[in-house]
KOLBAKE-630622 format. One line per 8 residues: number of its first residue (from 1); for each residue x negated, y negated, z of N, C-alpha, C, O. Coordinates in nm, 2 decimals, always signed. Example, Ala and Ser with C-alpha at 12.3 -4.5 7.8 and 13.67 -1.06 7.14 Angstrom:
2
1) -1.32,+0.57,+0.78,-1.23,+0.45,+0.78,-1.32,+0.33,+0.78,-1.42,+0.33,+0.85 | -1.28,+0.22,+0.71,-1.37,+0.11,+0.71,-1.29,+0.00,+0.79,-1.34,-0.11,+0.80 .
This chain:
123
1) +1.40,-6.15,-1.32,+1.41,-6.04,-1.42,+1.55,-6.04,-1.48,+1.56,-6.00,-1.60 | +1.65,-6.07,-1.41,+1.79,-6.05,-1.44,+1.82,-6.10,-1.58,+1.88,-6.02,-1.66 | +1.77,-6.23,-1.61,+1.80,-6.28,-1.75,+1.73,-6.20,-1.86,+1.78,-6.19,-1.97 | +1.60,-6.14,-1.83,+1.52,-6.08,-1.92,+1.59,-5.94,-1.96,+1.60,-5.90,-2.07 | +1.63,-5.88,-1.85,+1.68,-5.74,-1.87,+1.82,-5.73,-1.89,+1.86,-5.62,-1.92 | +1.91,-5.82,-1.87,+2.06,-5.84,-1.88,+2.09,-5.77,-2.01,+2.03,-5.80,-2.12 | +2.18,-5.68,-1.99,+2.24,-5.60,-2.11,+2.14,-5.49,-2.16,+2.18,-5.41,-2.25 | +2.04,-5.48,-2.12,+1.94,-5.36,-2.15,+1.98,-5.23,-2.08,+2.03,-5.24,-1.96 .
9) +1.97,-5.12,-2.15,+1.99,-4.99,-2.09,+1.85,-4.93,-2.05,+1.85,-4.86,-1.95 | +1.74,-4.95,-2.11,+1.62,-4.91,-2.09,+1.52,-5.01,-2.07,+1.53,-5.12,-2.12 | +1.42,-4.98,-1.99,+1.31,-5.06,-1.97,+1.18,-4.97,-1.99,+1.18,-4.85,-1.95 | +1.08,-5.02,-2.05,+0.95,-4.95,-2.06,+0.86,-4.97,-1.95,+0.81,-5.08,-1.92 | +0.85,-4.87,-1.87,+0.77,-4.88,-1.75,+0.62,-4.83,-1.78,+0.60,-4.71,-1.81 | +0.53,-4.93,-1.78,+0.39,-4.88,-1.79,+0.32,-4.87,-1.66,+0.31,-4.96,-1.58 | +0.26,-4.75,-1.64,+0.17,-4.74,-1.52,+0.03,-4.72,-1.57,+0.01,-4.71,-1.70 | -0.07,-4.72,-1.49,-0.20,-4.72,-1.53,-0.29,-4.61,-1.48,-0.29,-4.57,-1.36 .
17) -0.37,-4.55,-1.58,-0.46,-4.44,-1.54,-0.58,-4.50,-1.46,-0.59,-4.62,-1.44 | -0.66,-4.41,-1.41,-0.77,-4.45,-1.32,-0.87,-4.54,-1.42,-0.93,-4.64,-1.37 | -0.87,-4.51,-1.54,-0.96,-4.58,-1.64,-0.90,-4.71,-1.69,-0.96,-4.78,-1.78 | -0.79,-4.74,-1.64,-0.73,-4.87,-1.68,-0.63,-4.87,-1.79,-0.57,-4.97,-1.82 | -0.62,-4.75,-1.87,-0.54,-4.74,-1.98,-0.39,-4.74,-1.93,-0.36,-4.68,-1.82 | -0.30,-4.82,-2.01,-0.16,-4.80,-1.97,-0.10,-4.68,-2.04,-0.13,-4.64,-2.15 | +0.00,-4.62,-1.97,+0.10,-4.53,-2.03,+0.24,-4.57,-2.01,+0.28,-4.59,-1.90 | +0.31,-4.59,-2.11,+0.45,-4.65,-2.11,+0.55,-4.55,-2.12,+0.53,-4.46,-2.20 .
25) +0.66,-4.55,-2.05,+0.76,-4.45,-2.07,+0.89,-4.53,-2.05,+0.91,-4.62,-1.97 | +0.99,-4.50,-2.15,+1.13,-4.56,-2.13,+1.21,-4.49,-2.01,+1.21,-4.37,-2.00 | +1.27,-4.58,-1.93,+1.34,-4.52,-1.82,+1.47,-4.60,-1.81,+1.48,-4.71,-1.85 | +1.57,-4.53,-1.75,+1.69,-4.61,-1.70,+1.64,-4.69,-1.58,+1.54,-4.67,-1.52 | +1.71,-4.79,-1.55,+1.68,-4.89,-1.44,+1.80,-4.96,-1.39,+1.90,-4.98,-1.47 | +1.80,-5.00,-1.28,+1.90,-5.10,-1.21,+1.84,-5.20,-1.14,+1.74,-5.18,-1.08 | +1.90,-5.32,-1.15,+1.84,-5.44,-1.07,+1.93,-5.45,-0.95,+2.05,-5.42,-0.95 | +1.87,-5.51,-0.85,+1.93,-5.53,-0.72,+1.83,-5.55,-0.61,+1.72,-5.50,-0.60 .
33) +1.87,-5.65,-0.52,+1.79,-5.68,-0.40,+1.65,-5.74,-0.43,+1.56,-5.72,-0.36 | +1.64,-5.80,-0.54,+1.51,-5.87,-0.60,+1.42,-5.76,-0.66,+1.30,-5.79,-0.69 | +1.47,-5.65,-0.69,+1.37,-5.53,-0.75,+1.45,-5.47,-0.86,+1.57,-5.48,-0.88 | +1.35,-5.40,-0.94,+1.41,-5.30,-1.03,+1.39,-5.17,-0.97,+1.28,-5.14,-0.92 | +1.49,-5.08,-0.97,+1.49,-4.95,-0.93,+1.50,-4.84,-1.04,+1.57,-4.85,-1.14 | +1.42,-4.73,-1.02,+1.41,-4.63,-1.11,+1.40,-4.50,-1.04,+1.35,-4.49,-0.93 | +1.45,-4.39,-1.11,+1.43,-4.25,-1.05,+1.36,-4.17,-1.16,+1.38,-4.19,-1.28 | +1.28,-4.07,-1.12,+1.21,-4.00,-1.21,+1.17,-3.87,-1.14,+1.20,-3.85,-1.02 .
41) +1.11,-3.78,-1.22,+1.07,-3.65,-1.15,+0.96,-3.68,-1.07,+0.86,-3.74,-1.11 | +0.96,-3.62,-0.94,+0.85,-3.63,-0.85,+0.72,-3.60,-0.88,+0.62,-3.64,-0.81 | +0.71,-3.51,-0.98,+0.58,-3.46,-1.03,+0.55,-3.52,-1.16,+0.46,-3.46,-1.23 | +0.61,-3.63,-1.20,+0.58,-3.70,-1.33,+0.45,-3.77,-1.34,+0.40,-3.81,-1.24 | +0.40,-3.79,-1.45,+0.27,-3.87,-1.46,+0.27,-4.00,-1.40,+0.18,-4.04,-1.33 | +0.39,-4.07,-1.42,+0.40,-4.22,-1.36,+0.39,-4.20,-1.22,+0.33,-4.29,-1.16 | +0.45,-4.11,-1.15,+0.45,-4.10,-1.00,+0.31,-4.08,-0.96,+0.26,-4.14,-0.86 | +0.23,-3.98,-1.03,+0.09,-3.96,-1.00,+0.00,-4.08,-1.02,-0.10,-4.11,-0.94 .
49) +0.03,-4.15,-1.13,-0.05,-4.27,-1.15,-0.02,-4.39,-1.05,-0.11,-4.47,-1.02 | +0.10,-4.40,-0.99,+0.14,-4.50,-0.91,+0.09,-4.47,-0.77,+0.09,-4.56,-0.69 | +0.05,-4.33,-0.74,-0.01,-4.30,-0.62,-0.15,-4.35,-0.59,-0.19,-4.38,-0.48 | -0.21,-4.38,-0.73,-0.35,-4.43,-0.74,-0.35,-4.58,-0.73,-0.44,-4.64,-0.67 | -0.24,-4.63,-0.81,-0.24,-4.78,-0.81,-0.11,-4.83,-0.84,-0.04,-4.79,-0.93 | -0.07,-4.93,-0.75,+0.08,-4.98,-0.77,+0.10,-5.08,-0.89,+0.21,-5.12,-0.91 | -0.01,-5.11,-0.98,+0.00,-5.18,-1.08,+0.10,-5.13,-1.19,+0.09,-5.01,-1.22 | +0.19,-5.21,-1.23,+0.28,-5.17,-1.34,+0.31,-5.29,-1.43,+0.28,-5.40,-1.40 .
57) +0.38,-5.25,-1.54,+0.44,-5.36,-1.62,+0.57,-5.31,-1.67,+0.60,-5.19,-1.68 | +0.66,-5.41,-1.71,+0.80,-5.38,-1.75,+0.83,-5.46,-1.87,+0.80,-5.58,-1.88 | +0.89,-5.40,-1.96,+0.95,-5.48,-2.08,+1.07,-5.40,-2.13,+1.07,-5.27,-2.12 | +1.17,-5.48,-2.19,+1.29,-5.43,-2.23,+1.25,-5.34,-2.36,+1.16,-5.38,-2.43 | +1.32,-5.23,-2.38,+1.29,-5.14,-2.47,+1.43,-5.06,-2.52,+1.54,-5.08,-2.46 | +1.41,-4.98,-2.62,+1.53,-4.89,-2.66,+1.48,-4.76,-2.60,+1.38,-4.75,-2.53 | +1.57,-4.66,-2.62,+1.58,-4.52,-2.58,+1.44,-4.45,-2.60,+1.39,-4.37,-2.52 | +1.38,-4.47,-2.72,+1.27,-4.42,-2.76,+1.14,-4.49,-2.73,+1.03,-4.45,-2.76 .
65) +1.16,-4.60,-2.65,+1.04,-4.67,-2.60,+0.99,-4.79,-2.68,+0.90,-4.86,-2.64 | +1.06,-4.81,-2.79,+1.02,-4.93,-2.88,+1.05,-5.06,-2.80,+1.17,-5.09,-2.78 | +0.95,-5.13,-2.77,+0.96,-5.26,-2.67,+1.02,-5.36,-2.77,+0.98,-5.38,-2.89 | +1.12,-5.44,-2.71,+1.15,-5.55,-2.79,+1.17,-5.67,-2.70,+1.27,-5.75,-2.72 | +1.09,-5.69,-2.61,+1.08,-5.79,-2.51,+0.94,-5.81,-2.46,+0.85,-5.73,-2.48 | +0.92,-5.92,-2.39,+0.78,-5.95,-2.33,+0.75,-5.85,-2.22,+0.84,-5.80,-2.15 | +0.61,-5.83,-2.19,+0.58,-5.75,-2.08,+0.57,-5.84,-1.96,+0.55,-5.96,-1.97 | +0.60,-5.79,-1.86,+0.60,-5.85,-1.72,+0.51,-5.77,-1.62,+0.54,-5.65,-1.60 .
73) +0.42,-5.84,-1.57,+0.33,-5.77,-1.46,+0.41,-5.73,-1.33,+0.49,-5.82,-1.29 | +0.40,-5.63,-1.28,+0.47,-5.59,-1.17,+0.40,-5.51,-1.06,+0.29,-5.48,-1.09 | +0.44,-5.48,-0.96,+0.40,-5.38,-0.85,+0.50,-5.28,-0.81,+0.61,-5.31,-0.77 | +0.47,-5.16,-0.83,+0.56,-5.05,-0.79,+0.53,-4.97,-0.67,+0.41,-4.94,-0.64 | +0.62,-4.93,-0.62,+0.60,-4.83,-0.51,+0.70,-4.71,-0.50,+0.82,-4.72,-0.55 | +0.65,-4.61,-0.44,+0.75,-4.49,-0.44,+0.81,-4.50,-0.30,+0.75,-4.52,-0.19 | +0.94,-4.50,-0.30,+1.03,-4.53,-0.17,+1.07,-4.39,-0.12,+1.09,-4.30,-0.20 | +1.08,-4.38,+0.01,+1.12,-4.26,+0.08,+1.21,-4.28,+0.17,+1.27,-4.18,+0.22 .
81) +1.24,-4.40,+0.21,+1.35,-4.44,+0.31,+1.48,-4.41,+0.26,+1.52,-4.45,+0.15 | +1.56,-4.33,+0.34,+1.69,-4.29,+0.29,+1.79,-4.40,+0.24,+1.87,-4.38,+0.15 | +1.77,-4.52,+0.32,+1.87,-4.64,+0.29,+1.81,-4.69,+0.16,+1.90,-4.74,+0.09 | +1.69,-4.69,+0.12,+1.64,-4.75,+0.00,+1.69,-4.64,-0.11,+1.76,-4.68,-0.21 | +1.67,-4.53,-0.09,+1.71,-4.43,-0.20,+1.87,-4.42,-0.21,+1.92,-4.40,-0.32 | +1.95,-4.44,-0.12,+2.09,-4.46,-0.12,+2.13,-4.59,-0.20,+2.22,-4.60,-0.28 | +2.05,-4.70,-0.17,+2.09,-4.81,-0.25,+2.04,-4.81,-0.40,+2.10,-4.88,-0.49 | +1.94,-4.74,-0.42,+1.90,-4.72,-0.57,+2.01,-4.64,-0.64,+2.06,-4.67,-0.75 .
89) +2.04,-4.53,-0.58,+2.15,-4.46,-0.63,+2.28,-4.52,-0.65,+2.35,-4.49,-0.75 | +2.32,-4.61,-0.57,+2.44,-4.70,-0.57,+2.43,-4.78,-0.69,+2.52,-4.79,-0.77 | +2.30,-4.86,-0.71,+2.30,-4.94,-0.82,+2.29,-4.86,-0.97,+2.33,-4.91,-1.07 | +2.23,-4.76,-0.95,+2.22,-4.69,-1.09,+2.35,-4.61,-1.12,+2.38,-4.59,-1.24 | +2.43,-4.58,-1.02,+2.55,-4.52,-1.05,+2.66,-4.63,-1.10,+2.74,-4.60,-1.18 | +2.64,-4.76,-1.04,+2.73,-4.87,-1.08,+2.69,-4.90,-1.23,+2.78,-4.93,-1.31 | +2.56,-4.89,-1.28,+2.53,-4.92,-1.41,+2.56,-4.82,-1.51,+2.60,-4.86,-1.62 | +2.53,-4.69,-1.48,+2.53,-4.59,-1.58,+2.65,-4.49,-1.56,+2.66,-4.40,-1.64 .
97) +2.73,-4.50,-1.46,+2.85,-4.41,-1.43,+2.83,-4.27,-1.46,+2.73,-4.21,-1.42 | +2.92,-4.22,-1.55,+2.92,-4.08,-1.58,+2.78,-4.03,-1.62,+2.76,-3.91,-1.59 | +2.70,-4.10,-1.69,+2.59,-4.05,-1.74,+2.50,-4.01,-1.62,+2.43,-3.90,-1.62 | +2.49,-4.09,-1.52,+2.40,-4.06,-1.40,+2.46,-3.94,-1.32,+2.39,-3.85,-1.27 | +2.60,-3.94,-1.32,+2.67,-3.82,-1.25,+2.64,-3.69,-1.33,+2.63,-3.59,-1.26 | +2.63,-3.68,-1.46,+2.60,-3.57,-1.53,+2.47,-3.54,-1.51,+2.44,-3.42,-1.48 | +2.37,-3.63,-1.53,+2.23,-3.60,-1.50,+2.20,-3.54,-1.36,+2.11,-3.46,-1.35 | +2.27,-3.60,-1.25,+2.26,-3.55,-1.13,+2.31,-3.42,-1.11,+2.24,-3.35,-1.04 .
105) +2.42,-3.38,-1.17,+2.47,-3.24,-1.17,+2.37,-3.15,-1.23,+2.34,-3.04,-1.16 | +2.31,-3.17,-1.35,+2.22,-3.09,-1.40,+2.08,-3.08,-1.33,+2.01,-2.98,-1.35 | +2.05,-3.18,-1.26,+1.94,-3.18,-1.18,+1.96,-3.10,-1.05,+1.87,-3.02,-1.01 | +2.07,-3.12,-1.00,+2.10,-3.03,-0.88,+2.11,-2.87,-0.92,+2.06,-2.79,-0.85 | +2.17,-2.85,-1.04,+2.18,-2.71,-1.07,+2.03,-2.64,-1.10,+2.02,-2.52,-1.08 | +1.94,-2.72,-1.15,+1.81,-2.68,-1.19,+1.71,-2.69,-1.06,+1.60,-2.64,-1.06 | +1.76,-2.75,-0.95,+1.67,-2.76,-0.84,+1.58,-2.88,-0.84,+1.50,-2.90,-0.75 | +1.60,-2.96,-0.94,+1.51,-3.08,-0.96,+1.55,-3.19,-0.87,+1.46,-3.27,-0.83 .
113) +1.68,-3.20,-0.83,+1.72,-3.32,-0.77,+1.65,-3.34,-0.64,+1.61,-3.46,-0.61 | +1.62,-3.25,-0.56,+1.55,-3.27,-0.43,+1.39,-3.30,-0.46,+1.33,-3.35,-0.37 | +1.35,-3.29,-0.57,+1.21,-3.33,-0.60,+1.20,-3.47,-0.67,+1.09,-3.52,-0.69 | +1.32,-3.54,-0.69,+1.32,-3.66,-0.76,+1.25,-3.78,-0.67,+1.26,-3.77,-0.55 | +1.20,-3.86,-0.73,+1.12,-3.97,-0.68,+1.19,-4.11,-0.72,+1.25,-4.12,-0.83 | +1.19,-4.21,-0.63,+1.25,-4.33,-0.66,+1.16,-4.45,-0.65,+1.09,-4.45,-0.55 | +1.15,-4.53,-0.74,+1.06,-4.63,-0.75,+1.12,-4.77,-0.73,+1.23,-4.80,-0.79 | +1.06,-4.85,-0.66,+1.10,-4.99,-0.63,+0.99,-5.07,-0.70,+0.87,-5.06,-0.66 .
121) +1.04,-5.16,-0.80,+0.93,-5.23,-0.88,+0.97,-5.37,-0.87,+1.08,-5.41,-0.90 | +0.87,-5.46,-0.82,+0.90,-5.60,-0.81,+0.79,-5.68,-0.91,+0.67,-5.66,-0.91 | +0.85,-5.77,-0.98,+0.78,-5.86,-1.08,+0.74,-5.98,-1.00,+0.68,-6.07,-1.06 .
C-alpha cells in the first residue's frame, strides 16, 4: 500500500452494513508494520460495522472524501492491546505532528480520548 498511499493525508475507509452496502468515511491514517492504522471514536458507525464484519476497502481521497485512487479490498480489526495502540499513536504522531497533538488535547478535555478506538487494516 505504501506506493499507493504515499504522500496522501487522507484515506477513504469503507465499511459495510449488514445488508452489504458500503459506507465510506475520510480518515487520517498511518502506515507501519504491514498495516494501515486509524483512530476514530469508539462509538462511531465504522466501529459498529466492523464489529459485525471485518470487510473494508481503502482508497486515497481528499479531506472531504472525494476518492482519487483505486479501491483496495482489506480486512480491519479493532485493536485493544496497549502495545498496538502505542505503535498506532507513534505512527500517527510521526505523520501528523502538531495536528494529532491538538486533536488529542481536545479529545482529552472533552473526555472522548478514553473512548477512542484504533483500527488495524490489512490489504
